[in-house]
C-alpha positions as CSV (number, residue, x, y, z in Angstrom):
1,X,160.7,-39.9,363.9
2,X,157.6,-42.5,364.0
3,X,159.1,-46.3,364.2
4,X,156.7,-48.8,362.1
5,X,157.2,-52.1,364.5
6,X,155.0,-55.4,364.2
7,X,152.0,-55.6,366.8
8,X,151.9,-56.9,370.0
9,X,149.4,-58.2,372.0
10,X,148.8,-54.9,373.6
11,X,149.2,-53.1,370.7
12,X,146.4,-54.9,368.9
13,X,144.2,-54.5,372.1
14,X,144.7,-50.6,372.0
15,X,144.5,-50.5,367.7
16,X,140.9,-52.3,368.4
17,X,140.1,-49.3,370.9
18,X,141.1,-46.8,368.4
19,X,139.2,-48.1,365.8
20,X,136.3,-48.3,368.2
21,X,136.7,-44.4,369.5
22,X,136.8,-43.6,365.3
23,X,133.6,-45.3,364.5
24,X,132.2,-43.0,367.8
25,X,133.8,-40.0,366.3
26,X,132.0,-40.4,363.4
27,X,128.5,-41.6,364.9
28,X,128.7,-38.2,367.4
29,X,130.0,-35.4,365.7
30,X,128.4,-33.5,362.9
31,X,130.2,-33.4,359.1
32,X,133.3,-32.8,359.3
33,X,134.2,-32.6,362.8
34,X,133.7,-36.4,363.6
35,X,136.0,-37.4,360.5
36,X,138.3,-35.1,361.8
37,X,138.3,-36.6,365.3
38,X,138.6,-40.0,363.9
39,X,141.6,-39.6,361.5
40,X,144.2,-39.4,364.3
41,X,142.4,-42.6,366.1
42,X,143.4,-44.5,362.4
43,X,146.4,-43.1,362.4
44,X,148.1,-43.9,366.1
45,X,147.8,-47.4,365.7
46,X,150.7,-47.9,363.0
47,X,152.8,-45.8,365.1
48,X,155.4,-47.1,367.7
49,X,154.7,-44.9,370.3
50,X,152.1,-42.5,369.9
51,X,149.2,-45.2,370.3
52,X,150.5,-45.9,373.8
53,X,150.9,-42.2,375.0
54,X,149.1,-41.4,377.6
55,X,148.5,-37.7,376.5
56,X,146.8,-39.0,372.9
57,X,144.4,-40.5,375.2
58,X,143.6,-38.5,377.4
59,X,143.2,-36.1,374.5
60,X,140.3,-38.4,372.9
61,X,138.8,-39.0,376.2
62,X,138.2,-34.7,376.5
63,X,136.6,-34.8,373.2
64,X,134.6,-38.1,374.1
65,X,133.5,-35.8,376.9
66,X,131.9,-33.1,374.5
67,X,128.8,-34.7,373.3
68,X,128.2,-36.3,377.1
69,X,127.7,-32.2,378.2
70,X,126.4,-31.2,375.3
71,X,123.4,-33.6,375.1
72,X,123.7,-36.2,377.9
73,X,120.2,-37.7,377.6
74,X,120.9,-38.4,374.2
75,X,124.6,-40.3,373.9
76,X,124.6,-44.1,373.4
77,X,125.7,-46.5,376.6
78,X,129.2,-46.6,374.1
79,X,130.0,-43.6,374.2
80,X,130.0,-43.3,378.0
81,X,132.0,-46.7,377.8
82,X,134.5,-45.5,375.5
83,X,135.0,-42.5,378.0
84,X,136.0,-44.5,380.4
85,X,138.0,-47.3,378.6
86,X,139.9,-43.5,377.3
87,X,140.7,-42.4,380.6
88,X,141.9,-45.7,382.0
89,X,144.1,-46.0,379.0
90,X,146.1,-42.6,379.4
91,X,145.8,-43.1,383.4
92,X,148.1,-46.2,382.7
93,X,150.8,-44.6,381.7
94,X,153.6,-45.4,379.2
95,X,156.0,-47.5,381.8
96,X,156.7,-51.3,381.7
97,X,153.4,-52.2,383.4
98,X,151.1,-50.6,381.5
99,X,150.0,-53.6,379.7
100,X,148.8,-54.6,383.6
101,X,148.0,-51.7,384.3
102,X,145.6,-51.4,381.1
103,X,143.7,-55.2,381.8
104,X,143.2,-54.1,385.1
105,X,141.7,-50.9,384.5
106,X,139.6,-52.5,382.2
107,X,139.0,-55.8,384.6
108,X,136.9,-52.9,387.0
109,X,135.3,-51.1,384.1
110,X,133.8,-54.4,383.1
111,X,132.7,-54.9,386.9
112,X,131.9,-51.5,387.4
113,X,129.5,-51.3,384.2
114,X,127.8,-55.5,384.6
115,X,127.6,-54.3,388.3
116,X,125.7,-51.0,387.6
117,X,123.9,-52.6,385.3
118,X,122.5,-55.5,387.4
119,X,121.3,-52.7,390.1
120,X,119.7,-50.2,387.5
121,X,117.7,-53.2,386.5
122,X,116.6,-54.9,390.0
123,X,115.6,-51.0,391.2
124,X,113.6,-51.0,387.7
125,X,109.6,-50.8,388.7
126,X,109.0,-53.3,385.7
127,X,112.0,-54.9,384.1
128,X,110.3,-58.1,382.9
129,X,107.8,-56.0,382.0
130,X,109.8,-53.5,379.4
131,X,111.8,-57.1,378.3
132,X,108.6,-57.8,376.9
133,X,107.5,-54.5,375.8
134,X,111.3,-54.5,373.8
135,X,110.8,-58.8,372.6
136,X,107.1,-57.5,371.0
137,X,108.2,-54.7,369.3
138,X,111.8,-55.8,367.5
139,X,113.9,-54.1,370.4
140,X,115.7,-57.5,371.4
141,X,115.9,-60.4,369.4
142,X,114.4,-59.0,366.4
143,X,117.7,-60.5,364.1
144,X,116.2,-64.1,365.6
145,X,112.7,-63.5,365.9
146,X,111.7,-61.5,362.7
147,X,112.8,-64.1,360.3
148,X,109.7,-65.7,359.7
149,X,107.1,-63.9,357.7
150,X,104.6,-63.9,360.4
151,X,106.4,-62.8,363.2
152,X,108.5,-60.0,361.0
153,X,104.6,-58.8,360.5
154,X,103.7,-59.0,364.5
155,X,106.7,-57.1,365.3
156,X,106.1,-54.5,362.4
157,X,102.2,-54.3,363.9
158,X,103.3,-54.0,367.2
159,X,106.5,-51.4,366.7
160,X,103.4,-49.3,364.4
161,X,100.9,-49.5,368.1
162,X,103.1,-48.8,370.6
163,X,104.4,-45.9,368.2
164,X,101.1,-44.3,367.6
165,X,100.1,-45.3,371.7
166,X,103.1,-42.9,373.0
167,X,102.4,-40.4,370.6
168,X,98.8,-40.0,371.5
169,X,97.7,-37.7,374.5
170,X,98.1,-39.7,377.6
171,X,95.2,-40.5,379.1
172,X,95.0,-41.8,382.6
173,X,94.5,-45.9,382.7
174,X,94.8,-46.2,378.7
175,X,96.7,-49.3,377.7
176,X,97.6,-50.7,374.1
177,X,97.2,-54.5,373.5
178,X,100.2,-55.7,371.7
179,X,100.2,-59.2,369.7
180,X,102.1,-62.0,371.7
181,X,101.5,-65.5,371.9
182,X,100.5,-67.2,375.0
183,X,102.5,-67.3,377.6
184,X,104.3,-64.5,376.3
185,X,104.9,-63.0,380.1
186,X,106.6,-65.5,381.5
187,X,109.0,-65.6,378.8
188,X,109.4,-62.1,379.4
189,X,109.9,-62.6,382.9
190,X,112.4,-65.6,382.3
191,X,114.5,-64.0,379.9
192,X,114.7,-61.1,382.5
193,X,116.0,-62.9,385.3
194,X,118.4,-64.7,382.7
195,X,119.7,-61.2,381.7
196,X,120.4,-60.3,385.6
197,X,122.1,-63.7,386.3
198,X,124.4,-63.7,383.3
199,X,125.1,-59.6,384.1
200,X,125.8,-60.2,387.5
201,X,128.1,-63.5,387.0
202,X,130.1,-61.1,384.6
203,X,130.2,-58.8,387.3
204,X,131.8,-61.3,390.1
205,X,133.8,-63.4,387.7
206,X,135.6,-59.8,386.3
207,X,136.2,-58.9,390.0
208,X,137.7,-62.3,391.0
209,X,138.3,-64.7,388.2
210,X,139.1,-62.6,385.0
211,X,142.2,-64.4,384.2
212,X,140.1,-68.0,384.0
213,X,138.8,-69.7,381.2
214,X,135.7,-69.6,382.7
215,X,135.3,-65.8,382.3
216,X,136.1,-65.6,378.7
217,X,133.3,-68.8,378.0
218,X,131.1,-66.5,379.8
219,X,132.0,-63.1,378.6
220,X,132.4,-64.2,374.8
221,X,129.2,-66.2,374.9
222,X,127.4,-63.4,376.4
223,X,129.0,-61.3,373.6
224,X,127.4,-63.3,370.3
225,X,124.1,-63.7,372.0
226,X,124.2,-60.0,372.4
227,X,124.9,-59.9,368.5
228,X,121.9,-62.0,367.7
229,X,119.4,-60.4,369.6
230,X,120.3,-56.7,369.7
231,X,121.5,-54.4,366.6
232,X,123.7,-52.5,368.8
233,X,127.0,-52.7,367.0
234,X,129.2,-50.0,368.3
235,X,128.1,-51.3,371.6
236,X,129.0,-54.4,371.0
237,X,132.3,-53.5,369.7
238,X,133.1,-51.7,372.8
239,X,132.3,-54.3,374.8
240,X,134.5,-56.9,373.1
241,X,137.5,-54.3,372.6
242,X,136.7,-54.3,376.7
243,X,137.1,-58.4,376.9
244,X,140.4,-58.3,374.1
245,X,142.0,-55.2,376.7
246,X,141.8,-58.1,379.6
247,X,142.8,-60.7,378.1
248,X,146.0,-59.6,377.2
249,X,147.1,-58.9,380.7
250,X,149.0,-62.2,380.3
251,X,149.5,-64.2,377.2
252,X,146.2,-65.8,376.1
253,X,144.7,-67.4,373.5
254,X,141.0,-66.1,374.4
255,X,141.9,-62.9,372.5
256,X,141.4,-64.0,369.1
257,X,137.9,-64.8,370.2
258,X,137.1,-60.5,371.2
259,X,139.5,-60.6,367.9
260,X,136.6,-62.4,365.4
261,X,133.6,-61.0,367.1
262,X,135.5,-57.1,365.9
263,X,136.1,-58.1,362.6
264,X,132.5,-59.0,362.6
265,X,130.9,-56.1,364.5
266,X,133.2,-53.7,363.2
267,X,133.0,-53.7,359.5
268,X,128.9,-54.1,359.8
269,X,128.8,-50.8,362.1
270,X,130.9,-48.9,359.6
271,X,128.6,-49.6,357.1
272,X,125.7,-49.1,359.2
273,X,127.1,-45.4,360.0
274,X,127.8,-45.3,356.0
275,X,123.7,-45.8,355.9
276,X,122.4,-43.9,358.7
277,X,122.9,-40.4,359.8
278,X,126.5,-39.7,361.0
279,X,129.3,-37.4,360.2
280,X,130.5,-40.6,357.2
281,X,127.3,-40.7,355.7
282,X,127.0,-37.1,355.5
283,X,130.5,-37.2,353.7
284,X,129.5,-39.7,351.1
285,X,126.3,-37.9,350.7
286,X,128.2,-35.1,349.6
287,X,130.6,-36.6,347.4
288,X,127.7,-38.6,345.9
289,X,128.7,-42.0,346.7
290,X,125.3,-43.1,349.1
291,X,122.2,-41.9,350.0
292,X,121.4,-41.8,354.0
293,X,118.7,-43.8,355.2
């Protein structure tokens, strides 16, 4: 029989994880499977024991694996991240030390994700060039840079030029010039170095000082900046959820920082899913409530 209880810090963190998991199911599974998988994830937080049952998290992790196996090259980063988190919550068990194990698992997941991100960037042939391309075409910082009419027009033109170039027949030595201001390459290199330094610092802090205020200041600032420069709301939600899991290792007011970020990011992510191809938009479209963009 289910019992209803007041939320504890660990239960609050697990609830956030389940909400992120539900939206990831909606995004990555077709109608009606996405909604059918999301429904248990939305119900579990309100029960006294089911939200912390290892078997439940194990089943959620198995469901996450399905898109990874069927289309591994076309799944978003947050699906990989959520799979790791679901497995970590499953392996944490259901004993008295569950909260500490959850925080420790989340800490090592974050350290691994950031370390791999740094390694990938360092091994990249031209990461600064990639950053410059993404900025010039609206992939990075579009919510900030695209506010002015002139800048928005340049981003739109660059995106169209890049799309046309990438769709054309490849020719050796062919290039496509984009509309960028003078000194843009130096700014792109600076941004690339800054990203690598911050992600490396987060990996180190997650390993050595996850319980210090410095970690939460750097990580919280990273999440806020990420929300301003990228429109990946579910990825932002998954990272904020990871920070919340870490913050719940011991009594800490820092967890409310991640709660605030989630309160902004999760509804925005759900609204976007309602307008873009997903099982949620399919359901709303079938009901005549919304048309997919």
